[in-house]
N, C-alpha and C positions, 0 to 999 in steps of 0.2 A: 235703571231698571226701572221703570214707570209702577203709577200704582192704580191700579181702577177700581172703579170701584160698581156694585150691580146695581144700575137704575130701571125698575120697569123691566126687569129681564135682560137687557143690555151694560155689556160691558164698557164704561166710560173712562176712558185715562183724565186724571185729574191730577196727577203731579208725574213729572218726567226726570231722569237725569239721577232719579235716587240710590245714594251710595247703598252698593249689595249689600255692605255689613252691617248695616242698619239691623239692631234686634226687632223681632217680629212681635215683640211686647211693645216696643216704641213704634214698630207701623201700625197697629193696633189700635195702640191711644192716639195718634196723630188723626187715625182716620175718623175715629169716632169724634175728638174732638172739632175737627174741621170739619165736617162732612155729615156726623150725624147716624154714620151707621156703622157696624164694624166686619160689613159682609163685601171685603173688597179681596183682590188678588194681587200678586205683583207678575209684571209680563219683563222678562228677562231679554234682554238684547242678543241679539247673535253672537257678538263679539265677547261677551259677560257667559253667554252661556259654553262656550268653547275654553275659556280662561277655567272655567270653575271645572270641565270636564278634566281639564290639562291637570289644574292642580289637584283635582281625584285619583288621578290615575300614580302621578307621582306621589301623594302621601298614601294611597291603599295599594293598588294594584303592583304598579311598578316596585315597592319595596319589596310583596311580596315572592316575585319573580325572581329580582338578584339575590334574596335567600337561598330559593331552589335554585337557581344556578349555582350558585357558589358553595353552598351545602353539601349537596347532590349531585346534580349533572356534570357538572366540572372536574370534579375529582374523579367520579367513574372513567370519562374520557381523556385524561391526562394520559394514560395509557399508550392513547392512541395517535399522541400528540407527539410530533418530534423532540429529542433533547431538548433544544435551545428553546423551542415554545412551552415544553413542560415545566422548563426550569423558570421562565417567565411565570406562568401560572402559578406555580406553588410560591414562590416568592409573595403574588398579590395575594392570595388562599392565606398565606401562613401570615402577610402584615395584616390581614381583615379581621384576622382569628383573635392577632393578638388586643386588636382595639377593641373587638368585644367579650373577649375576657378582660379588659381592662374597665371597659364600660358598662357593665350589663347590662339587659333591659329591666325595668323595675317589675318587681313580681306583680 
């Protein structure tokens, strides 16, 4: 990502290829010490945006979708499946339930 500071109403890139995991407080301190301002913004590259989006999907959306499918949708659909497919599904769901019971989510 790039760091840009506001100079007379225009954003100027002052640092490039900054690690995206750098905490905001560290960025603020760095910009303040090096450039004498705290009026800055970070500009992510397209690949950084795509990577962040994928991580967010994986950590937030995908897990919720998987929970919904496994806990509610698939058990309801199992009666409409062939016996062989229903057995495979029930085996997977049972293994998943066993793991959920063994390692419950923290309260």
